[in-house]
C-alpha positions as a Markdown table, in Angstrom:
| # | Residue | x | y | z |
|---|---|---|---|---|
| 1 | Met | -83.0 | 95.5 | 49.3 |
| 2 | Lys | -84.2 | 94.4 | 45.9 |
| 3 | Ser | -82.1 | 97.1 | 44.3 |
| 4 | Lys | -78.9 | 96.0 | 46.1 |
| 5 | Arg | -79.5 | 92.4 | 45.0 |
| 6 | Leu | -80.0 | 93.5 | 41.4 |
| 7 | Asn | -76.8 | 95.6 | 41.5 |
| 8 | Phe | -74.9 | 92.7 | 42.9 |
| 9 | Phe | -76.3 | 90.4 | 40.2 |
| 10 | Val | -75.4 | 92.8 | 37.5 |
| 11 | Ala | -71.9 | 93.3 | 38.9 |
| 12 | Ala | -71.3 | 89.5 | 39.0 |
| 13 | Val | -72.5 | 89.1 | 35.4 |
| 14 | Leu | -70.2 | 91.9 | 34.3 |
| 15 | Val | -67.2 | 90.3 | 36.1 |
| 16 | Phe | -68.0 | 86.9 | 34.4 |
| 17 | Ile | -68.3 | 88.5 | 31.0 |
| 18 | Leu | -65.0 | 90.4 | 31.4 |
| 19 | Tyr | -63.2 | 87.3 | 32.7 |
| 20 | Ser | -64.6 | 85.2 | 29.8 |
| 21 | Cys | -63.6 | 87.8 | 27.2 |
| 22 | Ala | -60.1 | 88.3 | 28.7 |
| 23 | Glu | -57.4 | 86.7 | 26.6 |
| 24 | Lys | -56.2 | 83.5 | 28.3 |
| 25 | Gln | -52.4 | 83.0 | 28.8 |
| 26 | Glu | -51.2 | 79.9 | 27.0 |
| 27 | Gly | -48.4 | 77.8 | 28.5 |
| 28 | Cys | -47.3 | 74.4 | 29.8 |
| 29 | Leu | -49.6 | 73.2 | 32.5 |
| 30 | Asp | -47.7 | 69.9 | 33.3 |
| 31 | Val | -46.2 | 70.4 | 36.8 |
| 32 | Tyr | -43.5 | 67.8 | 35.9 |
| 33 | Ala | -42.2 | 69.8 | 32.9 |
| 34 | Thr | -39.2 | 72.0 | 33.1 |
| 35 | Asn | -41.2 | 74.9 | 31.7 |
| 36 | Phe | -44.4 | 74.6 | 33.8 |
| 37 | Glu | -46.1 | 78.0 | 34.0 |
| 38 | Phe | -48.1 | 78.5 | 37.1 |
| 39 | Glu | -49.9 | 81.6 | 35.7 |
| 40 | Ala | -51.0 | 80.0 | 32.5 |
| 41 | Asp | -54.7 | 79.1 | 32.1 |
| 42 | Lys | -54.7 | 77.6 | 28.6 |
| 43 | Val | -52.8 | 74.4 | 27.6 |
| 44 | Cys | -50.3 | 75.0 | 24.9 |
| 45 | Glu | -49.8 | 72.5 | 22.1 |
| 46 | Asp | -46.6 | 70.4 | 22.3 |
| 47 | Cys | -44.8 | 73.2 | 24.1 |
| 48 | Cys | -43.8 | 71.3 | 27.3 |
| 49 | Thr | -40.2 | 70.3 | 27.8 |
| 50 | Tyr | -39.1 | 67.6 | 30.2 |
| 51 | Pro | -35.9 | 66.8 | 32.2 |
| 52 | Val | -33.0 | 65.6 | 30.1 |
| 53 | Phe | -30.8 | 62.9 | 31.4 |
| 54 | Glu | -27.0 | 63.2 | 30.8 |
| 55 | Leu | -24.4 | 60.5 | 31.3 |
| 56 | Ala | -20.7 | 60.9 | 31.7 |
| 57 | Val | -18.1 | 58.2 | 32.3 |
| 58 | Ser | -14.6 | 59.0 | 33.5 |
| 59 | His | -11.7 | 56.5 | 33.2 |
| 60 | Tyr | -9.3 | 55.7 | 36.0 |
| 61 | Trp | -6.7 | 53.0 | 36.5 |
| 62 | Asp | -7.3 | 53.0 | 40.2 |
| 63 | Ser | -8.8 | 55.4 | 42.8 |
| 64 | Leu | -6.1 | 58.0 | 42.3 |
| 65 | Glu | -4.8 | 57.9 | 38.8 |
| 66 | Thr | -6.7 | 58.9 | 35.6 |
| 67 | Phe | -6.1 | 56.6 | 32.7 |
| 68 | Ser | -5.6 | 57.4 | 29.0 |
| 69 | Tyr | -5.2 | 55.0 | 26.1 |
| 70 | Ser | -1.6 | 54.0 | 25.3 |
| 71 | Asp | -0.5 | 54.5 | 28.9 |
| 72 | Pro | 1.6 | 51.5 | 30.0 |
| 73 | Val | -0.6 | 49.6 | 32.5 |
| 74 | Phe | 1.6 | 46.7 | 33.4 |
| 75 | Glu | 5.3 | 45.9 | 33.4 |
| 76 | Gln | 6.4 | 42.5 | 34.5 |
| 77 | Gln | 9.0 | 42.6 | 37.3 |
| 78 | Asp | 12.5 | 41.9 | 36.1 |
| 79 | Ser | 11.5 | 42.0 | 32.4 |
| 80 | Thr | 10.8 | 44.4 | 29.6 |
| 81 | Asp | 7.3 | 43.2 | 29.0 |
| 82 | Thr | 4.8 | 46.1 | 29.1 |
| 83 | Ile | 1.1 | 46.0 | 28.3 |
| 84 | Trp | -0.6 | 48.9 | 26.6 |
| 85 | Ile | -4.4 | 49.3 | 26.3 |
| 86 | Asn | -5.0 | 50.8 | 22.8 |
| 87 | Gln | -8.8 | 51.1 | 23.1 |
| 88 | Leu | -11.8 | 49.9 | 25.0 |
| 89 | Gly | -15.4 | 50.4 | 23.9 |
| 90 | Phe | -18.7 | 49.1 | 25.3 |
| 91 | Phe | -22.4 | 49.7 | 25.2 |
| 92 | Ile | -24.3 | 51.0 | 28.2 |
| 93 | Ser | -28.1 | 50.7 | 27.9 |
| 94 | Asp | -31.3 | 50.6 | 29.9 |
| 95 | Ile | -30.1 | 53.0 | 32.6 |
| 96 | Arg | -32.6 | 53.1 | 35.5 |
| 97 | Phe | -32.9 | 54.9 | 38.8 |
| 98 | His | -34.3 | 53.0 | 41.8 |
| 99 | Thr | -36.4 | 54.1 | 44.7 |
| 100 | Glu | -37.5 | 51.9 | 47.6 |
| 101 | Thr | -40.5 | 50.7 | 45.6 |
| 102 | Asp | -40.0 | 51.6 | 42.0 |
| 103 | Ser | -37.6 | 52.2 | 39.1 |
| 104 | Leu | -37.5 | 55.1 | 36.7 |
| 105 | Gly | -36.4 | 55.0 | 33.1 |
| 106 | Met | -36.8 | 57.2 | 30.0 |
| 107 | Phe | -39.8 | 58.7 | 28.2 |
| 108 | Ser | -38.2 | 58.6 | 24.8 |
| 109 | Leu | -37.7 | 55.3 | 22.9 |
| 110 | Val | -35.6 | 54.3 | 20.0 |
| 111 | Glu | -36.6 | 51.6 | 17.4 |
| 112 | Val | -34.1 | 48.8 | 17.0 |
| 113 | Pro | -34.7 | 45.5 | 15.1 |
| 114 | Asn | -33.2 | 42.3 | 16.6 |
| 115 | Thr | -31.8 | 39.1 | 15.2 |
| 116 | Phe | -35.2 | 37.4 | 15.6 |
| 117 | Gly | -36.7 | 39.8 | 13.1 |
| 118 | Asp | -38.7 | 41.7 | 15.8 |
| 119 | Asp | -38.8 | 45.5 | 16.0 |
| 120 | Leu | -37.9 | 46.6 | 19.5 |
| 121 | Leu | -38.7 | 49.9 | 21.2 |
| 122 | Leu | -35.8 | 50.3 | 23.6 |
| 123 | Glu | -35.4 | 53.1 | 26.1 |
| 124 | Ser | -33.1 | 55.7 | 24.6 |
| 125 | Ser | -30.5 | 55.5 | 27.3 |
| 126 | Ile | -28.0 | 53.8 | 25.0 |
| 127 | Arg | -24.5 | 54.9 | 24.5 |
| 128 | Trp | -21.3 | 53.4 | 23.1 |
| 129 | Ile | -18.6 | 54.4 | 25.7 |
| 130 | Asn | -15.2 | 55.2 | 24.5 |
| 131 | Gln | -12.4 | 56.7 | 26.6 |
| 132 | Lys | -11.5 | 58.9 | 23.6 |
| 133 | Asp | -14.8 | 60.7 | 24.1 |
| 134 | Pro | -15.4 | 61.2 | 27.8 |
| 135 | Ser | -17.8 | 64.1 | 27.5 |
| 136 | Gly | -21.3 | 63.9 | 28.9 |
| 137 | Lys | -24.1 | 63.0 | 26.5 |
| 138 | Asp | -27.8 | 63.6 | 26.6 |
| 139 | Leu | -29.5 | 60.2 | 26.5 |
| 140 | Gly | -33.2 | 60.8 | 26.8 |
| 141 | Ile | -36.0 | 62.3 | 28.8 |
| 142 | Leu | -36.2 | 61.0 | 32.3 |
| 143 | Gln | -39.4 | 59.8 | 33.9 |
| 144 | Gln | -38.8 | 61.5 | 37.2 |
| 145 | Arg | -41.3 | 63.0 | 39.6 |
| 146 | Gly | -39.2 | 64.2 | 42.4 |
| 147 | Glu | -38.4 | 60.8 | 43.8 |
| 148 | Ile | -35.7 | 59.8 | 46.3 |
| 149 | Ile | -33.1 | 57.5 | 44.6 |
| 150 | Asn | -31.0 | 55.0 | 46.4 |
| 151 | Ser | -29.4 | 53.1 | 43.5 |
| 152 | Val | -28.8 | 53.1 | 39.7 |
| 153 | Ser | -28.6 | 50.2 | 37.3 |
| 154 | Phe | -27.6 | 49.6 | 33.7 |
| 155 | Trp | -26.6 | 46.9 | 31.3 |
| 156 | Ile | -23.2 | 46.5 | 29.7 |
| 157 | Gly | -24.5 | 45.5 | 26.3 |
| 158 | Phe | -28.2 | 44.8 | 26.1 |
| 159 | Asn | -30.7 | 42.9 | 28.2 |
| 160 | Pro | -30.7 | 39.3 | 26.7 |
| 161 | Ile | -34.5 | 39.1 | 26.8 |
| 162 | Tyr | -34.5 | 41.5 | 23.8 |
| 163 | Gly | -32.2 | 39.4 | 21.6 |
| 164 | Val | -29.1 | 40.8 | 19.9 |
| 165 | Pro | -29.9 | 44.1 | 18.1 |
| 166 | Asp | -29.4 | 43.9 | 14.4 |
| 167 | Ala | -27.6 | 47.1 | 13.5 |
| 168 | Ser | -26.8 | 46.2 | 9.9 |
| 169 | Asn | -29.2 | 48.6 | 8.2 |
| 170 | Leu | -29.7 | 51.3 | 10.8 |
| 171 | Pro | -29.1 | 55.0 | 10.1 |
| 172 | Ile | -26.1 | 56.5 | 11.6 |
| 173 | Ser | -28.3 | 58.6 | 14.0 |
| 174 | Asn | -29.5 | 55.4 | 15.7 |
| 175 | Pro | -27.4 | 54.8 | 18.9 |
| 176 | Val | -26.7 | 51.2 | 18.1 |
| 177 | Ser | -25.5 | 51.9 | 14.5 |
| 178 | Tyr | -22.0 | 50.4 | 14.2 |
| 179 | Glu | -21.2 | 53.1 | 11.7 |
| 180 | Thr | -20.7 | 55.4 | 14.7 |
| 181 | Asp | -17.7 | 53.4 | 15.8 |
| 182 | Ser | -16.3 | 50.5 | 13.9 |
| 183 | Leu | -15.2 | 48.8 | 17.1 |
| 184 | Asn | -18.7 | 47.8 | 18.0 |
| 185 | Phe | -19.2 | 45.5 | 15.0 |
| 186 | Ser | -17.7 | 42.1 | 14.1 |
| 187 | Glu | -18.0 | 40.3 | 10.8 |
| 188 | Asp | -18.4 | 37.0 | 12.8 |
| 189 | Tyr | -20.8 | 38.1 | 15.5 |
| 190 | Gly | -22.5 | 41.3 | 14.3 |
| 191 | Leu | -23.0 | 43.9 | 17.0 |
| 192 | Leu | -20.6 | 43.6 | 19.9 |
| 193 | Tyr | -21.3 | 44.5 | 23.5 |
| 194 | Ala | -17.7 | 45.5 | 24.1 |
| 195 | Tyr | -14.3 | 45.5 | 22.5 |
| 196 | Leu | -10.8 | 45.6 | 23.8 |
| 197 | Asn | -7.6 | 46.2 | 21.9 |
| 198 | Tyr | -4.2 | 45.9 | 23.5 |
| 199 | Lys | -0.6 | 45.3 | 22.7 |
| 200 | Ile | 2.4 | 43.9 | 24.5 |
| 201 | Thr | 6.0 | 45.0 | 24.0 |
| 202 | Gly | 9.0 | 43.1 | 25.2 |
| 203 | Ser | 10.0 | 39.4 | 25.2 |
| 204 | Leu | 6.4 | 38.2 | 24.4 |
| 205 | Pro | 5.2 | 40.9 | 22.0 |
| 206 | Lys | 1.6 | 41.1 | 20.8 |
| 207 | Asp | 0.7 | 43.9 | 18.5 |
| 208 | Ser | -2.9 | 45.2 | 18.3 |
| 209 | Thr | -4.6 | 42.1 | 19.7 |
| 210 | Gly | -8.4 | 42.4 | 19.7 |
| 211 | Ile | -10.8 | 40.8 | 22.2 |
| 212 | Glu | -14.5 | 40.7 | 21.2 |
| 213 | Leu | -16.8 | 40.7 | 24.3 |
| 214 | Leu | -20.1 | 39.0 | 23.6 |
| 215 | Asn | -22.0 | 38.5 | 26.9 |
| 216 | Ala | -24.1 | 41.2 | 28.5 |
| 217 | Asn | -23.7 | 42.2 | 32.1 |
| 218 | Tyr | -26.2 | 43.7 | 34.5 |
| 219 | Val | -24.8 | 46.3 | 36.9 |
| 220 | Lys | -26.5 | 47.8 | 39.9 |
| 221 | Leu | -24.8 | 50.4 | 42.1 |
| 222 | Gly | -26.0 | 51.7 | 45.4 |
| 223 | Leu | -25.6 | 55.4 | 46.3 |
| 224 | Asp | -23.6 | 56.5 | 49.3 |
| 225 | Leu | -26.4 | 58.9 | 50.1 |
| 226 | Asp | -30.0 | 58.8 | 48.9 |
| 227 | Thr | -30.5 | 61.6 | 46.3 |
| 228 | Lys | -33.7 | 63.4 | 45.6 |
| 229 | Leu | -34.3 | 64.2 | 41.9 |
| 230 | Glu | -36.0 | 67.6 | 41.9 |
| 231 | Val | -39.2 | 67.9 | 39.8 |
| 232 | Gly | -38.6 | 69.6 | 36.4 |
| 233 | Glu | -34.8 | 69.7 | 36.6 |
| 234 | Asp | -32.3 | 68.0 | 34.3 |
| 235 | Val | -30.5 | 65.0 | 35.8 |
| 236 | Ser | -26.8 | 64.2 | 35.4 |
| 237 | Leu | -25.2 | 60.8 | 36.3 |
| 238 | Asp | -21.4 | 60.6 | 36.5 |
| 239 | Leu | -19.8 | 57.1 | 36.6 |
| 240 | Arg | -16.2 | 56.1 | 37.0 |
| 241 | Leu | -14.7 | 53.0 | 35.5 |
| 242 | Tyr | -11.6 | 51.5 | 37.2 |
| 243 | Tyr | -9.4 | 49.6 | 34.7 |
| 244 | Ser | -7.4 | 48.0 | 37.6 |
| 245 | Lys | -10.7 | 46.2 | 38.7 |
| 246 | Leu | -11.6 | 45.4 | 35.1 |
| 247 | Phe | -8.4 | 43.6 | 34.5 |
| 248 | Glu | -8.0 | 42.1 | 38.0 |
| 249 | Gly | -6.9 | 38.4 | 37.7 |
| 250 | Cys | -6.8 | 38.7 | 33.9 |
| 251 | Ser | -3.4 | 37.8 | 32.5 |
| 252 | Leu | -3.2 | 39.7 | 29.3 |
| 253 | Leu | 0.4 | 38.5 | 29.1 |
| 254 | Leu | -0.1 | 34.8 | 29.2 |
| 255 | Ser | -3.8 | 34.0 | 28.7 |
| 256 | Asn | -5.5 | 33.3 | 25.3 |
| 257 | Ser | -8.3 | 35.4 | 23.9 |
| 258 | Glu | -11.1 | 33.3 | 25.2 |
| 259 | Gln | -9.7 | 33.3 | 28.8 |
| 260 | Ile | -9.3 | 37.1 | 28.7 |
| 261 | Arg | -12.8 | 37.6 | 27.3 |
| 262 | Ile | -14.3 | 35.5 | 30.1 |
| 263 | Cys | -12.3 | 37.3 | 32.8 |
| 264 | Ile | -13.1 | 40.8 | 31.7 |
| 265 | Glu | -16.8 | 40.0 | 31.3 |
| 266 | Asp | -16.8 | 38.6 | 34.8 |
| 267 | Asn | -15.1 | 41.8 | 36.1 |
| 268 | Phe | -17.3 | 44.4 | 34.4 |
| 269 | Thr | -20.0 | 44.3 | 37.1 |
| 270 | Asn | -17.5 | 45.3 | 39.9 |
| 271 | Ser | -15.5 | 47.9 | 37.9 |
| 272 | Phe | -17.9 | 50.9 | 38.2 |
| 273 | Glu | -18.6 | 53.5 | 40.9 |
| 274 | Val | -21.2 | 56.3 | 41.0 |
| 275 | Ile | -19.3 | 59.6 | 41.4 |
| 276 | Ser | -22.4 | 61.8 | 41.5 |
| 277 | Leu | -26.1 | 62.0 | 40.7 |
| 278 | Asn | -27.8 | 65.4 | 40.6 |
């Protein structure tokens, strides 16, 4: 009996020694990473990668017709007056995904000073939207853990509690740098939340009239169906902007710039729809 016990003890020691001496497999051990390795037994250094969030915005005049700049969007009945949208640009920022009890944003931050002289660390989900560049863009690393999402939210412009970002001396790589698009900067106001340029041909011509939009808007959109964001997978959000809703009740033909600005800012909140989240 003693011999059997001794043999068992020796075998256990040998197994332990062999296991200890075996080369450990290094890998990502964070279950929420895109490259989690179940078989790894040694934590790698800075090797984990996380789900990337991509945003795409498509542009439609109404629910059926796609919209491109320089398409005629309004022709007054019994006249030759036609309105043309030359360009529309606007910031989307602080994109968040909402569950029943929580909201999810980005891991990665971007440093932006504001007009108060403070350095802000904003979530990197910032993009200047321009119909001339409708492709999807990676906007950060999403803090998702396999939650079920019922709505999404974002700001047109920037949350006013941060103050107006000061983009005057930022490198071009910073997402609020006005050097990336000259439309998002005004000599009078600095960084703009949005900018509209239009013209009118006919009896009341206006050539290249610019409207500078100054007030931020918070937008929250419910999903038709709750969507589960799978752990470790990239996430894509597709939005659609309806220009017919954006200009609803706004008389570009007869109103002055201030009236048009107020009307469009009021309409921004109701002009978006979530096409897909996956």
